[in-house]
TIVEX-725609 format. One record per residue (C-alpha): z, x, y. Coordinates in steps of 0.2 Angstrom, whole numbers, plus 5000, padded with zeros to 4 digits. Last residue first. Example, Ala and Ser with C-alpha at 12.3 -4.5 7.8 and 13.67 -1.06 7.14 Angstrom:
# TIVEX-725609
503650684995;503950624978;
//
This chain:
# TIVEX-725609
511549924996;511349884978;509649924971;508449794963;508649634972;507949474964;506649344959;506749174951;505549054944;504248944952;505248784954;506548714966;505948634982;506248694999;504848805002;503048835002;501748715001;502448535001;503948575012;502748625026;502148795032;500348775027;499548885016;499148745004;499848824988;501448914984;501648814968;503348754972;504448894980;506248944978;506349124972;507949194966;508549354973;509249524968;509249674980;509349624998;508449695014;506749635009;505449735019;505349885007;504649764993;503249715005;502549895006;502649914987;501849754983;500249814992;499449685003;497549675001;497549494995;498649455010;497149505021;495749435012;496649265011;497049265029;495149305034;494549165022;495749035030;497048935020;497348755024;498548665036;497848745051;496148665048;494848755058;494448915048;492648865044;492848905026;494448805024;495248865008;496248744998;494948624993;494648694976;495948814969;495749004971;496849024986;498348954976;498149094964;498249224978;499749144986;500649134969;500249314965;501049364982;502649274978;502749334960;502449514965;503849494978;505049424965;504649564953;505149694966;506649594971;507449604955;507949444946;509749384945;509949264959;510549254977;509349144987;507449164992;506249045001;504449075002;503349085017;501549075023;501148975038;502549045048;503248945063;504848895054;505149065047;506749095058;507648965048;507449055032;508349205037;507149345039;505949455028;504249495037;502649545029;501349605042;499449545042;498149625052;496749595064;496549405066;495349355079;495949175084;494549035085;495648905077;497448945079;498449075069;500149025061;501549155061;501049245076;501249425081;500249485096;501549415108;502849515100;502349685105;504049715112;504449895114;502649955114;502549985133;504350055133;503850175119;502350235128;503250255145;504750345137;506350255136;507750295148;507950115156;509150095171;510049925172;511249985185;512849935176;512149965159;511450135165;513150185172;514050135156;512750235146;512950385157;514850385155;514650345136;513450485133;514650605143;516150545132;515150565116;514550735121;516350795125;517050715109;515650805099;516050965107;517850945103;517550905086;516351055084;517651165092;518951105080;517851125066;517451305071;519351345073;519651275056;518251385049;518951535058;520751495051;520151475034;519251645035;520851725042;521751655027;520551715015;520551885023;522451895023;522451845004;521151985001;522252105010;523852055001;522952064985;522352244989;524152294994;524852224978;523552324968;523952484978;525852464975;525552434956;524452584955;525752694965;526852734951;525552834942;526652994938;525653104949;525452974963;527252944963;527653134964;526453154979;527153004988;528953074986;528453244991;527653175007;529153065011;530453205010;531453264995;532953374999;534153234995;533253174979;534653224967;536153184978;535453014983;535052974965;536853024960;537652924974;536652764969;537252784951;539052794957;538752634967;538052544953;539352584940;540152414941;539152294951;538952304970;540052184981;539152044990;539652015008;537852015015;536551995001;536052154992;534352234995;533352264980;533452434972;532552584980;534152664985;534052755001;532852885007;531652755012;529952695005;528952585018;528452405013;526652375018;526452235031;524852125030;525651985021;526951955034;525851975049;524551855042;525851725037;526751735053;525151695063;524351565051;525551425057;525351475075;523551455074;523651285066;523651255047;522751095040;524050985031;523750955012;523351145010;521551195011;520151194998;519751015000;519551045018;517851125016;517250975006;517850855018;517050945032;515350935023;515550755020;515550715039;516650595050;517750495038;519450585042;520950595031;522550615041;523350785043;525150815038;526150885053;526251065054;528051135054;528751205070;529351385071;528151425085;526951295093;525451365101;524351295115;522851395122;521551305113;522051125108;522551095091;521950945081;523350835074;523450745091;521650695089;522150585075;521250585059;520850405055;521750325040;520650275026;519950095027;520049975012;521949955013;521949915031;520449805029;521349695016;522849695028;521749615042;522549625059;522849485070;523349445088;522749595098;520949555098;521149375103;520449245091;518849135091;518749005078;519049015060;518049015044;518949035028;518149165016;519049315025;520749235024;521949305036;520549345048;520349505058;520249555076;521149715081;520249855091;518749865080;517850025074;516249975064;515750065049;513950025045;512550015031;513550065016;512350165005;513650295000;514750144994;516650144996;516450075014;517450145028;518050015041;518950115054;520450045062;520950015080;522850035083;522550155097;521750015108;523449925109;524150065118;522750085130;522849895134;521349785131;520049735144;519349565145;517449575146;517149435133;517849305145;516449335157;515049325143;515749155137;515749095155;513949145157;513449065141;514248905146;513448905163;511748935155;511948805142;512348675156;510948745166;509648715152;508748865147;506848895152;506649065146;506349025128;505349175122;503749165112;502549105125;501348975119;499749035110;497949025117;498149175128;498549285114;496749275107;495949395119;497249515115;496849515097;497949445084;499249515072;499749395058;501549375052;501849335034;503449265027;504849305015;506349195017;508249215017;509649095011;511449145010;512049015022;513049085037;514849035041;514848975060;514849115073;516249205081;516249275098;517249435099;518449465114;518549635123;518249805117;517249845101;517350025095;515850095085;515550185069;513850225063;514250415062;516050445063;517350385076;518950485079;520650435084;522150515094;521650445111;520550285109;518850315103;517250325114;515750265105;515650095114;515149915111;515749795124;514349825136;513049765124;513749595123;514749535108;514349445092;515249375077;514849345058;515349195048;515649195029;514649195013;515249214996;513849234984;514649404978;512949484978;512449424995;514249445002;514049634999;513049645015;511249605020;511549415019;512949425031;512149525045;510549425043;511449265044;512249325060;510549365068;509949195063;511449115071;511249215087;509349165088;509848985086;511148995099;509849055112;510149225120;510749215138;509549275152;510349425161;509049555154;507649455162;506149585163;506749685148;506849525138;508249525126;508349635110;509549565098;510549695089;511149705071;512449835064;512249815045;513549735033;513949845019;515749785016;516049625027;516749595044;515049545051;514049615065;513049565080;512749665096;511849575110;510549645122;510649615141;510849795145;510149905132;510549935113;508950025108;509150215109;511050255106;511550095097;510050075086;510050265082;511850255076;511550105065;510050195059;511150345054;512350235046;511150155034;509750015034;510149965053;509649795059;508449735072;508149565080;506649535091;506749375100;505349235099;506449075098;506249065079;506849235078;505649385075;506249495061;506849675057;507849785045;507349955053;505850065050;504749925055;505349935073;504050065079;502649965073;501650025058;499850085059;498849995046;497650095036;495950005036;495549905020;494449955006;494049814993;495249814979;494949934964;494449844948;495549824934;496449684942;494749594945;494449604926;496149524922;495849384935;494049354928;494749344910;496149224916;494849124926;493749114910;495149054900;495748924912;493948864914;493748854895;495348754894;494848634907;493148614900;493848584882;495048454889;493648364898;492448384883;493748304872;493648144881;491848144883;491548194864;492748054859;491747924868;490047994862;490747994844;491147804846;489347774853;488547874839;489447784826;488947614833;487047674834;487247724816;487847554811;486347474820;485147584811;485947534794;485847354799;483947374802;483747444785;484747294778;483547174788;482047264780;482747244763;483547394754;483047504739;481547564747;482547644762;481447644777;481247784789;480447734806;479047814815;478747724832;476947684837;475847754850;475347904840;474947804825;473747694836;472847844841;472747904823;472147734817;470847724831;470247904826;470147844808;469047694812;469647524812;471147424805;472947394807;473147374825;471647254826;469947314830;469347314812;469947134810;468747074822;469047024840;467946874844;469446764848;469946864863;471446784874;472546754859;472346924852;472747004869;474346904870;474846954852;474547134856;475647124872;477047044862;476947174848;477047314862;478647234869;479447224851;479047404846;477547454836;477947514819;477447674809;478247674792;479147824784;479647804766;481247824757;481947844739;482548024744;481348094731;480047964736;479948054753;478148014756;477048134766;476348034775;476647884785;476447704779;475747584793;473947614789;474247584770;474747404773;473247364784;471947454772;470747544783;469747624769;470347794775;472147724775;471747664757;471247844752;472847914760;473947784751;473147824734;473448014737;475247984741;475447874725;474548004715;475848134720;477248014715;476547984698;476147804694;477347724682;476847544686;478547514693;478247654706;476647574711;477547404714;478947494723;477647564735;476747404738;478347294740;479147414753;477447414763;477347224762;479147204767;478947324782;477447214787;478347054786;479947124796;478947194810;479947144825;481547164816;481047334810;480547384828;482247324835;483147424822;482147584827;482347554845;484247534844;484247694833;483247784846;484447734860;486047784851;485347954846;484847984864;486647944870;487248064857;486048204862;486548174880;488348204876;487948364867;486848424881;488248394894;489448494883;488248634882;487848624901;489748634905;489948784894;488448874902;489148834919;490748914915;489949074908;488849084924;490349064935;491249204926;489649314927;489549274946;491349314949;491149484939;489549524949;490349484965;491849604961;490549734957;489549704972;491049714983;491649874976;489949954978;489749894996;491549955000;491150124992;489550145002;490450095018;491850215015;490550355013;489750325029;491250275039;492350425033;490950545036;490750485054;492550475058;492750655052;491350705063;492150645079;491650535093;490450425083;488650375086;487650255076;485750285076;484550145069;483050205059;481350125058;480950165076;480750355071;480950465087;482750505085;482350535066;481350685069;482450745083;483950765072;485550705081;486950825078;488450825066;487350745053;487350585043;486050495032;485450335024;486750195029;486050025025;486349905040;486549715040;488349675038;489349815046;488049845059;488049655063;489949665065;489749815077;488449725087;489449565089;490949675095;489849765107;488449885105;486649925100;486249765092;485649775074;483849745070;483449575062;483849545043;482649505029;482649685022;484249775027;484049875043;484050065041;485450185045;485550355052;487350405056;487750525070;489350625073;490050705088;491050865088;492950875089;493951025096;492451085105;491151225103;490951215084;489551095085;488851175101;488751345092;487751265078;486551185090;486351355099;485851435082;484551305080;483851345097;483751535091;482851475076;481551395087;481351555098;481151665082;479751545077;478951555094;479051745093;478251745075;476851625081;476451755095;476551895082;475251815071;475051885053;476851825048;476551655055;474951635044;475751705029;477251575030;476051435031;476051315046;476651135043;478151165054;477151175070;478351225084;478551105098;480251175103;481251015098;480250985083;480451155077;482351155080;482550985071;481551055056;482751205056;484251095057;483650985042;483251145032;485051215034;485351365045;486651495039;485651535024;484151625033;483351665016;483351495007;483151395023;481751505030;480651475014;481051285014;480451265032;478851375030;478351295013;478551115019;476651085023;476351015006;477750924997;478851024986;478651024967;477151154967;476551164949;477051314939;475651434933;476751584931;475651674944;475851524956;477751544955;477751724958;476551704973;477651574981;479151684979;478251834987;477751725002;479551665004;480151845004;478851905017;479351755028;481251805027;480851995030;479851945045;481351835051;482551975049;481352095058;481251975072;483051975074;484451845071;486051945070;486951945054;488351815050;489951895045;490751985030;490751825020;488951795024;488651695009;489951724996;489951874985;491451954992;492551804990;493051814972;494451714964;495451824953;495751774935;497451704928;496851524928;494951504924;493351534934;491951634926;490751724938;489051634941;487351714944;486951674926;488451604917;490251634914;491151474910;491851364924;493551274921;493551114932;495051064943;495851224945;497551304943;498451464947;496951574951;497451744958;496851764976;498251884980;499151754991;499151634977;497751524971;497251344970;495451294966;494551134968;492851134961;491051074964;489751034950;488351134960;488951164978;490351084988;491751204983;493551174990;494751324990;496651304991;497751454996;499551474993;500651605002;499351615015;500451585030;501351445022;499851355016;498051415019;496551295016;494851375013;493251275014;491751325003;489951275007;489451455011;489251515029;490651635028;492151555019;492451405031;494151385038;495851295038;497451385043;499351355043;499551205033;501451185030;502151165012;503151015009;502250984992;501051124989;501551214973;502351074962;501250944969;499651044965;500351074947;500650884946;498950844953;498050954939;499150874925;498550704931;499650594942;500150424935;499650244941;498050324949;497950284968;497250134976;496350174993;496850125010;495650175024;495750285039;495150435031;495150625035;493650715027;493050815012;491450785003;490250814988;490750954976;492450884972;492850724982;494250764994;495050635005;496350695018;497550565024;498550605040;500250545047;501050585064;502650515071;503650655064;502650765052;501350715039;499950765027;499450655013;498150735001;497050614991;495950684977;494350624969;493550704954;494450624939;494850474950;496050424964;497150574961;498650594972;499550734982;501050714993;501850745010;500950915013;501550975030;500650975046;500551125057;498651125055;498050955052;496950915067;496251065075;495851165059;495250995051;493950985065;493251155062;493251135043;492250975045;490951055057;490751205046;490551105030;489350985038;488351145043;488351205025;487651045019;488850915012;488450794998;487650624994;486350585007;485250435003;
//
């Protein structure tokens, strides 16, 4: 069986990787074991997993694998250097078994070695080793490898290029092969290669770009005899030309392998012993290949020698990565399944041994009762004979005879056919005051009496107590040995055996009662050990599931089959509005802190069909449960509006940030929602199985309900005056993780915990909401280009909630942002430099103020003194005495201040332009969206529109005969899980949701191990099916945890067994512990 790559495999893999992962970024690096690494590459909408086993293989994988709990030191260094780096090149080093990955245009390089012990080496752009998986000491033909040294590439095979394939090169290769063979023969080494393989091996070691299997394939394809000796080919020019032609064909195969983006792969497999040949194609054939084939080899071409071999089955794949992944993943799966099976068999064997031990103990007690009854009956049937034996032995003891002599006397008397001695067994146990007598049982005695009465001529020698020694031995073998106490009478001895029988019977009853408890305890202990052992084992490989587009949101499928989506943050709320809120959809929200924006997707084919009330109620429950009401345990009702009532265009003077919307018209309030959600499992079935299931959506709506929905929709389109629209407020949450801020015209409740009916938008305004929401920055405070106001003071600006970056910039400004006219006088004032004049340098006096005493005469003296001094002289004198230093400092400060003010003005102008551009874009988007809603135009891409509602393939309870492909965890209001076979109820609690999810999954796994729970034939919908158990056992808790939109919960489930969606198995009843949210939204 093939274990590692050849040079041609390395070339094919490197070529395919260069086409598939170049331009992707490293998302993360994991270690699966000490020698196996997993690289995750990603860019938007594309994810790739690269598996690297040092020295053996490297390929993209489609299977999930369990990673190590904590990264190793080597992986930590790889993460530090390569995480978020872009792959820019993947190539093979020459024709050697080395692959080079370049990151960030060669800033980092990763080398994978697939020879000897293998290695993974990270270097910088100068090939200096930064870290490596395995330190290599200096040895014969091997340079040392450790951090700090330079990784050498010059000595790699054909690093400078592959030489041309010429006759001289082939001749030199043959000559080298002959010399090596001669040297080995001279040393006396025995040939380890099979005969007739010298030519192929010799060429493979000298012409290194062609592996031996490829050379053999080329010889088979061209009809060249591969069993020829190298010397024979070297001496014959014709054979040399034929060999050159064969090697040329091998070169063509290499060119074909790298000629396209993806090369085909071939797996050579053999049928398992005891199975028939695999079918060539189809679903049944694929399943048979999976179960009945043993993979032996894989190649990027189909070798001619195996193509003609009937014992091999050839499996063809579209690309070589898929080929290698299937080959090695199949081996891994077989090994893991065998390990798991061995553990289960060992646990079952241990349990069977315990049961067998208890059964043997009970059987022993029952046998003791039976033998004691037989012995007592035998004594009672032979009372006289037993009494004679007791009297004889007691008489000899009373005579003072030695115990050994008594035994010898009994033996002599038995040879003389003494009837008393013939029933006494040897050896005597006189030290215990007991002897063994051989007695016939009651039935045998009756038969003997009948025979004696029928035949009067029978002598005493033919009786049961006389005759020859052989007859005595034969009679003894048929009789029951019974131990007799010499101190008791025969009846007292029989009574002792009856007492032992009664004790054994009592002990049997106690053993049976205790064995049931002991077996149950042993079963639990063995099951716990098996569970612990299975946890340590890696799970069986499962394909990586491609997520649906809606799984990035909060989502669920309602009981009526409608897709309901909710945003996890403000950005997702914005995305839902801009991309997925279409004509016919419904927008649901709740007036609570942290409540997400929820939309209900209507059928694209019937957008005017009304949404059922149950779906509206479930969507409202999601909006309430995902808000702060879950933690406070105070639920209230949500409300819904049509898609055309939601807008991003704010009234004049207001601005809407990310995730904020304006609601126009009347809101339709829903009843207060219960704070109950559930975790359920949805199964994706094949297209063939979808025909068995009833349509999800309820298109047949009663006319009364339809007319009611239509009237409600018409009433909700009432427009609001422009003046009233300006009073809309922005609900800004204090938490960074708040899901949405929704702009509303004016509709609130006086008491948010008290349910009310529908109210007009302009009747009520919530004081709590006004206090919680910061004021909106009005558009009036933003200056319009071309308009200036001189002499007017700037109005204080209101705080805005659009972007964090703008708030940080405005922190440095004054409370009111300055306009262009505000900055004008400030700039001109600070930039002017005061000019010296010939008059007094003293400060100017106020108008009408008389100078102080002596001040006027002092000014006259200064004027007379400097009357002949001009400006240049004054400047020179001031510079000489240092009087200009202060003036220059003041000028520098004024200049710096002017620059700061100019920078502020530029930033303010940039923000003005940004807000104006955003307002223009929003207005244009709203115009286009309004037109699209009126005309019903869809702007989704074809692929996205096709996969917009893949709901028919998702079912909660599969039907018999369905082909189940995948399992998907779904968290929804508990009423939406009515069709789910596996579900668990959750309420607000104190336990983190991570622990709760693990508890639920573990409960389902435990229930699947009970007897009678799993239906092996997959026909009973009320029981678990093997395929369902296999899928939910492979679920990772981390994936399921991300589905739960709340943080802390309490699990309400009783046993979690049965698999059916009834109250018995999954929900409703208390029990099972609590589970909860971790992070607060």
